C-alpha positions as CSV (number, residue, x, y, z in Angstrom):
1,M,90.8,19.6,158.8
2,A,90.8,20.7,162.4
3,S,87.5,20.3,164.4
4,D,85.8,23.3,166.0
5,N,86.8,22.2,169.5
6,Q,90.5,22.1,168.8
7,L,92.8,25.0,169.9
8,T,94.8,26.5,167.1
9,E,98.0,28.6,167.6
10,I,98.4,31.7,165.3
11,D,101.8,33.2,164.8
12,S,101.2,37.0,165.4
13,P,103.7,39.7,164.9
14,A,105.8,40.5,168.0
15,S,104.6,43.4,170.0
16,P,107.1,46.2,170.6
17,E,109.1,46.0,173.8
18,P,107.8,48.4,176.5
19,L,109.9,51.4,177.3
20,P,112.1,50.9,180.3
21,S,110.8,52.5,183.5
22,D,113.8,54.9,183.6
23,C,113.0,56.1,180.1
24,K,109.3,56.6,180.8
25,R,110.3,58.6,183.9
26,R,112.6,60.8,181.9
27,I,110.0,61.5,179.3
28,L,107.5,62.4,182.0
29,L,109.9,64.7,183.7
30,H,110.7,66.4,180.4
31,C,107.0,66.9,179.6
32,L,106.5,68.2,183.1
33,A,109.4,70.7,182.8
34,A,108.1,71.9,179.4
35,A,104.6,72.3,180.8
36,I,105.8,74.2,183.9
37,L,107.9,76.6,181.7
38,S,105.1,77.1,179.2
39,V,102.3,77.8,181.7
40,T,104.5,80.1,183.8
41,V,105.8,82.2,180.9
42,F,102.4,82.5,179.4
43,A,101.0,83.6,182.8
44,V,103.6,86.3,183.4
45,Y,103.2,87.7,179.8
46,S,99.4,87.3,179.6
47,N,98.9,91.0,180.2
48,T,100.9,92.0,177.1
49,L,98.7,90.4,174.4
50,H,97.0,93.7,173.6
51,S,100.0,96.1,174.1
52,P,100.2,98.4,171.1
53,F,103.0,98.7,168.5
54,L,105.7,101.1,169.9
55,F,108.7,103.0,168.7
56,D,110.7,101.0,166.1
57,D,107.6,98.8,165.5
58,R,106.4,101.6,163.4
59,T,109.4,101.6,161.1
60,N,109.7,97.8,160.8
61,I,106.1,96.8,160.8
62,L,103.5,99.6,160.4
63,E,105.4,101.7,157.8
64,N,107.2,98.7,156.1
65,P,105.3,97.8,152.9
66,A,107.6,94.8,152.4
67,V,105.9,92.8,155.2
68,R,102.4,93.4,153.9
69,I,102.1,90.1,152.1
70,T,98.8,88.9,150.8
71,S,100.0,85.5,149.5
72,L,102.6,82.9,150.5
73,T,104.9,83.1,147.5
74,F,108.7,83.0,147.2
75,E,108.7,86.5,145.7
76,N,106.7,87.9,148.7
77,F,109.0,86.2,151.2
78,F,112.1,87.5,149.4
79,T,110.7,91.0,149.4
80,A,109.8,90.8,153.1
81,G,113.1,89.3,154.0
82,F,115.5,91.5,152.0
83,K,113.7,94.8,151.3
84,S,112.7,95.6,154.8
85,P,114.6,98.3,156.7
86,A,116.5,95.6,158.6
87,M,117.6,93.8,155.4
88,N,120.3,91.8,157.1
89,R,117.7,90.0,159.2
90,P,115.5,88.2,156.6
91,V,114.3,85.4,158.9
92,A,112.9,87.8,161.5
93,N,111.4,90.0,158.7
94,I,109.7,87.0,157.2
95,S,108.2,86.0,160.5
96,L,106.7,89.5,160.8
97,A,105.4,89.2,157.3
98,L,103.7,85.9,158.2
99,N,102.1,87.7,161.2
100,Y,100.8,90.3,158.9
101,Y,99.4,87.7,156.5
102,F,97.5,85.9,159.3
103,H,96.7,88.8,161.6
104,G,97.1,92.1,159.7
105,Y,97.8,94.8,162.3
106,D,96.1,93.0,165.2
107,V,98.8,93.0,167.9
108,F,97.5,89.9,169.6
109,G,99.1,87.5,167.0
110,Y,102.5,89.3,167.1
111,H,102.6,89.1,170.9
112,L,101.5,85.5,170.9
113,V,104.4,84.6,168.6
114,N,106.9,86.5,170.7
115,I,105.7,84.6,173.8
116,L,105.9,81.3,172.0
117,I,109.5,82.1,171.0
118,H,110.4,82.9,174.6
119,I,108.8,79.6,175.8
120,L,110.7,77.6,173.2
121,A,114.0,79.3,174.2
122,A,113.4,78.5,177.8
123,I,112.7,74.8,176.9
124,C,116.0,74.7,174.9
125,I,117.8,76.1,177.9
126,Y,116.3,73.4,180.1
127,F,117.6,70.6,177.7
128,L,121.0,72.2,177.1
129,A,121.5,72.6,180.9
130,Q,120.6,69.0,181.3
131,N,123.0,67.9,178.7
132,I,125.8,69.9,180.3
133,L,125.0,68.3,183.7
134,E,124.8,64.8,182.2
135,I,128.2,65.3,180.6
136,Q,129.7,66.5,183.9
137,I,127.9,64.3,186.5
138,K,127.8,60.5,186.6
139,S,124.4,58.9,186.4
140,G,122.5,57.7,189.5
141,N,119.1,58.2,191.1
142,E,120.0,61.3,193.1
143,Q,121.8,62.7,190.1
144,E,118.8,62.0,187.9
145,T,116.8,64.3,190.2
146,H,119.6,66.9,189.8
147,S,119.4,66.6,186.1
148,F,115.7,67.5,186.2
149,L,115.6,70.1,189.0
150,I,118.8,72.1,188.2
151,P,118.0,72.6,184.5
152,L,114.3,73.4,185.2
153,L,115.2,76.0,187.8
154,A,117.9,77.5,185.6
155,A,115.5,77.8,182.7
156,L,112.7,79.1,184.9
157,I,114.8,81.8,186.5
158,W,115.8,83.0,183.1
159,A,112.4,82.8,181.6
160,V,110.6,84.9,184.2
161,H,113.4,87.5,184.6
162,P,112.0,91.0,184.3
163,I,114.9,92.3,182.2
164,H,113.7,90.2,179.3
165,T,110.4,92.1,179.0
166,Q,112.1,94.3,176.4
167,S,112.9,91.3,174.2
168,V,109.5,89.7,174.6
169,T,106.9,92.5,174.9
170,Y,108.6,94.9,172.5
171,I,107.4,93.3,169.2
172,V,110.3,94.3,167.0
173,Q,112.8,92.8,169.4
174,R,111.6,89.4,168.0
175,M,114.7,89.9,165.9
176,N,116.7,89.5,169.1
177,S,114.7,86.7,170.8
178,L,114.4,84.7,167.5
179,A,118.2,84.9,167.0
180,A,118.8,83.8,170.6
181,L,116.3,80.9,170.2
182,F,118.0,79.5,167.1
183,Y,121.4,80.1,168.7
184,I,120.7,78.1,171.8
185,L,118.9,75.4,169.6
186,S,122.1,75.1,167.5
187,V,124.3,74.6,170.6
188,L,121.7,72.0,172.0
189,L,121.6,70.0,168.7
190,Y,125.4,70.1,168.5
191,S,125.6,68.7,172.0
192,K,123.0,66.0,171.2
193,A,125.0,65.1,168.1
194,R,128.1,64.6,170.2
195,V,126.5,62.3,172.8
196,T,124.1,60.1,170.8
197,D,125.2,56.6,170.0
198,S,123.2,56.6,166.7
199,K,125.2,57.6,163.6
200,T,121.9,58.5,161.8
201,F,120.7,60.7,164.7
202,G,124.1,62.2,165.1
203,T,124.1,63.3,161.5
204,L,120.6,64.7,161.7
205,F,121.4,66.6,164.9
206,F,124.5,68.0,163.4
207,C,122.7,69.1,160.2
208,G,120.0,70.6,162.4
209,S,122.6,72.5,164.4
210,V,124.0,74.0,161.2
211,L,120.6,75.0,159.9
212,A,119.6,76.6,163.3
213,G,122.9,78.5,163.2
214,F,122.0,80.0,159.8
215,L,118.5,80.8,160.9
216,A,120.0,82.6,164.0
217,L,122.3,84.6,161.8
218,G,119.4,85.5,159.5
219,S,117.5,86.8,162.5
220,K,120.1,89.1,163.9
221,E,123.9,89.6,163.5
222,I,124.6,88.7,167.2
223,A,124.7,85.0,166.0
224,A,128.1,85.6,164.4
225,S,129.7,84.4,167.7
226,L,128.1,81.0,167.4
227,P,131.0,79.1,165.7
228,L,133.3,80.3,168.5
229,F,131.0,79.1,171.3
230,L,130.4,75.7,169.6
231,F,134.2,75.3,169.6
232,L,134.4,76.3,173.3
233,Y,131.6,74.0,174.1
234,E,133.5,71.1,172.5
235,W,136.7,72.0,174.3
236,F,135.1,72.5,177.7
237,F,132.8,69.5,177.8
238,F,134.1,66.9,175.4
239,K,137.9,67.5,175.3
240,N,138.3,68.2,179.1
241,L,140.0,71.5,178.4
242,N,143.0,69.5,176.9
243,R,145.7,72.0,175.9
244,R,147.3,69.6,173.5
245,W,144.1,69.2,171.7
246,I,143.6,73.0,171.4
247,K,147.1,73.3,170.0
248,R,146.3,70.8,167.3
249,Q,143.2,72.7,166.3
250,L,145.0,75.8,164.9
251,P,143.5,75.3,161.4
252,A,140.1,74.8,162.9
253,I,140.5,78.0,165.0
254,I,141.4,80.0,162.0
255,F,138.4,78.6,160.1
256,I,136.1,79.5,163.0
257,L,137.4,83.0,163.2
258,L,136.9,83.4,159.5
259,C,133.3,82.0,159.8
260,S,132.6,84.6,162.5
261,A,134.3,87.4,160.5
262,I,132.3,86.7,157.2
263,P,129.0,88.0,158.6
264,A,130.8,91.1,160.0
265,L,132.4,91.8,156.6
266,L,129.1,91.3,154.8
267,F,127.5,93.8,157.2
268,L,130.4,96.3,157.1
269,G,131.2,96.0,153.4
270,G,134.6,96.3,151.6
271,Q,135.9,99.1,153.9
272,P,135.1,97.9,157.4
273,V,137.1,100.5,159.3
274,D,135.5,103.4,157.4
275,N,132.1,101.9,157.8
276,I,132.5,101.3,161.5
277,L,133.6,105.0,161.9
278,S,130.6,106.1,159.8
279,T,128.2,104.5,162.4
280,Y,129.3,107.3,164.7
281,A,128.2,110.1,162.3
282,Q,124.9,110.7,164.0
283,R,126.1,109.9,167.6
284,D,127.1,112.4,170.3
285,F,129.9,110.1,171.4
286,T,133.1,108.8,169.8
287,I,134.4,105.3,169.4
288,T,136.8,105.9,172.3
289,N,133.9,107.1,174.5
290,R,132.0,103.9,173.7
291,L,134.9,101.5,174.3
292,L,135.5,103.2,177.7
293,T,131.8,103.3,178.6
294,E,130.8,99.7,177.7
295,P,132.6,98.0,180.7
296,R,130.4,100.2,183.0
297,V,127.4,99.2,180.9
298,I,128.2,95.4,181.3
299,L,128.5,95.8,185.1
300,Y,125.2,97.7,185.1
301,Y,123.6,94.7,183.2
302,L,124.9,92.4,185.9
303,N,123.5,94.7,188.5
304,L,120.1,94.6,186.8
305,L,120.2,90.9,186.4
306,I,120.8,90.6,190.2
307,L,118.2,93.1,191.2
308,P,115.7,93.6,188.4
309,L,113.2,95.8,190.2
310,P,110.6,97.2,187.7
311,S,111.5,100.7,188.9
312,R,115.0,100.2,187.6
313,L,114.0,98.9,184.1
314,S,113.5,101.2,181.2
315,L,113.9,101.4,177.4
316,I,116.2,104.4,178.0
317,H,118.9,104.8,180.7
318,D,120.6,108.0,181.7
319,L,124.2,106.7,181.7
320,P,126.9,109.4,181.1
321,V,129.6,108.3,178.7
322,S,133.2,107.9,179.8
323,S,135.7,110.4,178.4
324,S,138.8,108.9,180.1
325,L,139.8,106.1,182.5
326,L,138.9,108.3,185.5
327,T,136.0,110.3,184.0
328,P,133.7,109.2,185.5
329,P,135.7,107.4,188.3
330,P,133.9,104.0,188.0
331,T,135.3,103.6,184.4
332,L,138.7,102.1,185.5
333,F,137.0,100.1,188.2
334,A,134.6,98.5,185.7
335,I,137.5,97.6,183.3
336,L,139.5,96.0,186.1
337,T,136.4,94.2,187.4
338,L,135.5,92.7,184.0
339,T,139.1,91.7,183.4
340,G,139.1,90.0,186.8
341,I,135.9,88.1,186.1
342,A,137.2,86.9,182.8
343,A,140.5,85.9,184.3
344,A,138.8,84.1,187.2
345,A,136.6,82.2,184.7
346,I,139.7,81.1,182.7
347,Y,141.7,80.3,185.9
348,K,138.9,78.2,187.5
349,A,137.8,76.5,184.3
350,K,139.3,73.1,185.2
351,T,137.8,72.9,188.7
352,H,134.6,74.9,188.1
353,R,133.8,74.2,184.5
354,I,130.1,75.0,184.3
355,F,130.7,78.2,186.3
356,A,133.5,79.3,184.0
357,F,131.6,78.5,180.8
358,C,128.5,80.4,181.9
359,L,130.6,83.5,182.6
360,L,132.5,83.3,179.3
361,W,129.1,82.8,177.5
362,F,127.8,86.0,179.2
363,L,130.9,88.1,178.4
364,G,131.5,86.7,174.9
365,N,127.9,87.2,173.7
366,L,127.9,90.8,174.8
367,L,131.0,91.5,172.8
368,I,129.4,92.2,169.4
369,E,127.0,94.9,170.7
370,S,129.4,96.2,173.4
371,S,132.5,96.9,171.3
372,V,133.4,99.2,168.3
373,L,130.1,99.5,166.4
374,G,128.4,102.9,166.9
375,L,125.2,101.5,168.4
376,E,123.3,103.0,171.3
377,I,125.2,102.8,174.5
378,I,122.8,100.6,176.5
379,F,119.7,98.5,175.9
380,E,118.3,95.8,178.2
381,H,117.4,93.4,175.4
382,R,121.1,92.9,174.8
383,T,121.2,90.7,177.9
384,Y,118.8,88.2,176.4
385,L,121.2,85.8,174.7
386,P,124.2,86.4,177.1
387,S,122.1,85.6,180.2
388,M,120.7,82.3,178.9
389,L,123.0,80.1,181.0
390,L,123.4,82.4,184.0
391,G,120.4,80.7,185.6
392,L,122.6,77.7,186.1
393,L,124.8,79.5,188.6
394,P,122.2,79.9,191.4
395,A,120.6,76.5,190.4
396,L,123.9,74.8,191.1
397,L,123.4,75.7,194.8
398,I,121.5,72.4,194.9
399,L,124.7,70.5,194.1
400,K,126.9,72.8,196.2
401,F,124.9,72.2,199.4
402,P,123.4,68.7,199.0
403,R,122.5,68.6,202.7
404,H,120.4,71.7,202.4
405,K,118.7,70.8,199.1
406,P,115.2,71.6,200.3
407,L,116.3,75.0,201.5
408,A,118.2,75.7,198.2
409,I,115.2,74.6,196.1
410,S,112.8,76.8,198.2
411,M,115.1,79.8,197.9
412,L,115.2,79.4,194.1
413,L,111.5,78.9,193.8
414,I,110.9,82.1,195.9
415,L,113.3,83.9,193.6
416,A,111.4,82.7,190.5
417,I,108.0,83.8,192.1
418,V,109.4,87.2,192.9
419,F,110.8,87.6,189.4
420,S,107.4,86.5,187.9
421,I,105.6,89.2,189.9
422,W,108.1,91.9,188.8
423,T,107.8,90.8,185.2
424,Y,104.0,91.0,185.3
425,Q,104.2,94.4,186.9
426,R,106.8,95.7,184.4
427,N,104.6,94.6,181.5
428,F,101.9,97.1,182.5
429,V,104.2,99.9,181.4
430,W,103.8,98.6,177.8
431,K,100.0,98.9,177.8
432,D,99.9,102.1,175.8
433,A,102.4,104.6,174.2
434,V,101.8,107.4,176.7
435,T,102.3,105.2,179.8
436,F,105.4,103.7,178.2
437,W,107.1,107.1,177.3
438,K,106.1,108.6,180.6
439,D,107.9,105.8,182.3
440,C,111.0,106.5,180.2
441,V,110.9,110.3,181.1
442,V,110.6,109.5,184.8
443,K,113.6,107.1,184.7
444,A,115.7,109.1,182.2
445,P,114.7,112.7,182.7
446,S,117.7,114.0,180.7
447,S,116.9,111.9,177.7
448,L,116.1,113.8,174.5
449,R,114.5,110.8,173.0
450,A,112.2,110.1,175.9
451,H,110.9,113.7,176.0
452,N,110.6,113.9,172.2
453,N,108.8,110.6,171.9
454,L,106.4,111.4,174.8
455,G,105.6,114.7,173.0
456,L,104.9,112.8,169.8
457,V,102.4,110.4,171.3
458,L,100.7,113.1,173.3
459,A,100.4,115.2,170.1
460,D,98.9,112.2,168.2
461,E,96.3,112.0,171.0
462,G,95.6,115.7,170.6
463,N,97.1,116.8,173.9
464,F,99.1,119.6,172.3
465,S,99.8,121.7,175.4
466,E,101.4,118.7,177.2
467,A,103.3,117.7,174.1
468,E,104.7,121.3,173.8
469,K,106.1,121.0,177.4
470,H,108.1,117.9,176.5
471,F,109.4,119.3,173.2
472,S,110.4,122.5,175.0
473,E,112.1,120.4,177.7
474,A,114.1,118.5,175.1
475,L,115.2,121.8,173.5
476,K,116.3,123.1,176.9
477,I,118.6,120.1,177.2
478,A,119.8,120.4,173.6
479,P,118.8,123.6,171.7
480,G,120.1,122.0,168.5
481,Y,117.9,119.0,168.7
482,V,116.3,119.0,165.2
483,D,113.5,116.5,165.8
484,A,112.1,118.3,168.9
485,R,112.2,121.7,167.1
486,L,110.3,120.3,164.1
487,S,107.7,118.7,166.3
488,L,107.3,121.8,168.5
489,G,106.6,123.7,165.3
490,V,103.8,121.2,164.5
491,V,102.1,121.4,167.8
492,L,102.3,125.2,167.9
493,K,100.6,125.2,164.4
494,R,97.9,122.8,165.7
495,Q,97.2,125.3,168.5
496,G,96.7,128.0,165.9
497,R,100.0,129.8,166.9
498,Y,101.2,130.1,163.3
499,S,103.8,132.9,163.9
500,D,105.4,130.9,166.8
501,A,105.5,127.8,164.6
502,A,107.1,129.7,161.7
503,A,109.7,131.1,164.1
504,Q,110.7,127.6,165.2
505,Y,111.3,126.6,161.5
506,R,113.2,129.8,160.7
507,N,115.3,129.3,163.8
508,L,116.2,125.8,162.6
509,L,116.9,126.9,159.0
510,I,119.4,129.5,160.3
511,N,121.5,126.8,161.7
512,D,120.6,124.1,159.2
513,P,119.6,125.7,155.8
514,Y,119.5,122.3,154.1
515,N,116.9,120.7,156.3
516,A,114.2,119.6,153.9
517,R,111.6,119.0,156.6
518,A,111.9,122.5,158.0
519,H,111.4,124.0,154.5
520,N,108.3,121.7,154.0
521,N,106.8,122.6,157.4
522,L,107.5,126.3,156.9
523,G,105.8,126.1,153.5
524,I,102.7,124.6,155.3
525,I,102.5,127.6,157.7
526,L,103.0,130.2,154.9
527,K,100.3,128.5,152.8
528,I,97.9,128.8,155.8
529,Q,98.8,132.5,156.2
530,G,98.0,133.1,152.5
531,N,101.6,133.6,151.3
532,L,101.5,131.0,148.5
533,D,104.5,132.3,146.6
534,Q,106.7,131.8,149.6
535,A,105.1,128.5,150.4
536,V,105.9,127.2,146.9
537,Y,109.4,128.5,147.3
538,H,110.0,126.5,150.5
539,Y,108.4,123.3,149.1
540,K,110.7,123.6,146.1
541,E,113.7,124.1,148.4
542,A,112.7,121.0,150.2
543,L,112.6,119.0,146.9
544,R,115.9,120.5,145.8
545,I,117.5,119.2,148.9
546,S,115.5,115.9,148.9
547,P,114.0,115.1,145.5
548,A,112.3,111.9,146.8
549,Y,110.4,113.7,149.6
550,A,106.9,112.5,148.9
551,F,105.2,114.9,151.4
552,A,106.8,117.9,149.9
553,H,105.6,116.8,146.4
554,H,102.1,116.4,147.8
555,N,102.1,119.8,149.5
556,L,103.6,121.5,146.5
557,A,101.0,120.0,144.3
558,N,98.2,121.4,146.5
559,A,99.7,124.9,146.5
560,L,100.2,124.9,142.7
561,K,96.6,123.8,142.3
562,I,95.4,126.8,144.2
563,Q,97.6,129.0,142.1
564,G,96.0,127.5,139.0
565,N,99.2,125.7,137.8
566,L,97.3,122.5,137.2
567,Q,99.8,120.8,134.9
568,E,102.7,121.1,137.3
569,A,100.4,120.2,140.2
570,A,99.4,117.0,138.5
571,Y,103.0,116.1,138.0
572,H,103.8,116.5,141.7
573,H,100.7,114.6,142.8
574,A,101.8,111.7,140.6
575,R,105.4,111.9,142.0
576,A,104.0,111.8,145.5
577,A,101.8,108.8,144.7
578,R,104.8,106.9,143.1
579,L,107.1,107.6,146.0
580,D,104.6,106.8,148.7
581,P,101.5,104.8,147.7
582,E,100.4,104.8,151.3
583,L,100.5,108.6,151.5
584,A,96.7,108.9,152.1
585,R,96.9,106.3,155.0
586,A,100.0,108.0,156.4
587,R,98.2,111.4,156.6
588,G,96.1,109.9,159.4
589,S,99.1,110.5,161.7
590,L,99.5,114.2,162.5
591,L,103.2,114.4,163.0
592,K,104.2,112.0,160.2
593,T,102.3,114.1,157.7
594,E,103.9,117.3,158.6
595,T,107.4,116.2,159.5
596,G,107.7,113.3,157.2
597,R,108.6,111.0,160.1
598,E,107.5,109.9,163.5
């Protein structure tokens, strides 16, 4: 037995080895970069947290019963994901449903999530840019500094760029930003899987990349290009642009093209050509017009990315469509310029690999929304994913001019500060619907949509005389613009000018006798004027044209009740309630009630 004054050695478990100083330094730099990006982004978007729902937010959130979930069940998630208006974007729809579950219609929560998505996307850009540099640049103390500064500046310039306010501040464009976040995360995880020495981590990273890819595709169809860019990433940065390797990958290339085509076929259905052409049915331009115009649009995007003054940014741009290679004259120039940029990227790929990949990333990720589909001609949010790596190009100045590194860093920091100020300024436009649409009218005075929507929000605020001016202006530009004529009739009626309102609807019905909304609205006027028989006739005409028109059922029921036809009135009241259970709530909006839409 050992005495009390003897020393006894106890075998304790080995303590973990401390992290190497280089590893600690890298972790600290990563945390610092994430903190800088998070604080900066939150600061420049802090004035958007109470901006209202605008434009398509109404269709996808306010008037979308599928996202109004009250419990977290599979059935509710399925309904939110696949029974919303944008049924091909279930992941984004479910995120909006979760916002409703936690926040109802309080915009604060929706904006907070959008800002967090933007922050996470910026952090992913930082790590991906760092991976690209580490693959291309040999390690060393000076190069370690580069692998922190260049990715951070690249991510920062992108994160505070004013053009991205449309993807972050406009709530429904979460579909766009969420798809881009998962897209860049998929590429990042693939890159991590390729460089890690651990088989276990490699497998986990690869599985994460696949999962992120599916989540991107479930957020928006722009992610269909992801397989192609994963392949290009492998060829550029791991296969050294080896032509022999690319020739051996023919089966893989075919598989990748099929993977990219499957989402397109699911979206377009069994008759893709007919379905593509059908997307032009409601457009005032043809597929040829669009294909000729989009090169000019892409150059305009580049122009906005270089000089994103708030005065140049807008939801709507007045950009005339091209009808031939020389009409307008910049059309041919734009086509030749883009061809030259793509050719230069390919030609210089061996010697300027990062530069070439970033340009191809930009052009390639614009392809889906800038090609044959009959989408709107131009939207700034379409630059969100394509521009994600463009911040690397100015940041590479640090490598290009190592002797002038302090000057290069200073210039890029000044650029980031200027962009931050402009972003903060631009976000004030989103503070309310009237300010927003007035901004659109100033910047796109020939836009029917801008005038019509400004008229709508002015009417909802009770400013009928100003609303009338903008509906009339829209009709001067395009006398056949149905929405403006319907809305003009509503504001005339609200001013007590019933004969003028009826004249607008009769004018519309001469040219479009099958317009159910015009019949419904004319019925409302006739009922006010005491002509119940004619009112009932027009309500019934509206229902003959559109049997599921809830507002016409509701209005017809009220007219029949006055006539004493209680049994038929009860039937139409019941039909209205079945078709639109939220009809009573919807009647709170003047123009929705009387025109059946915003």
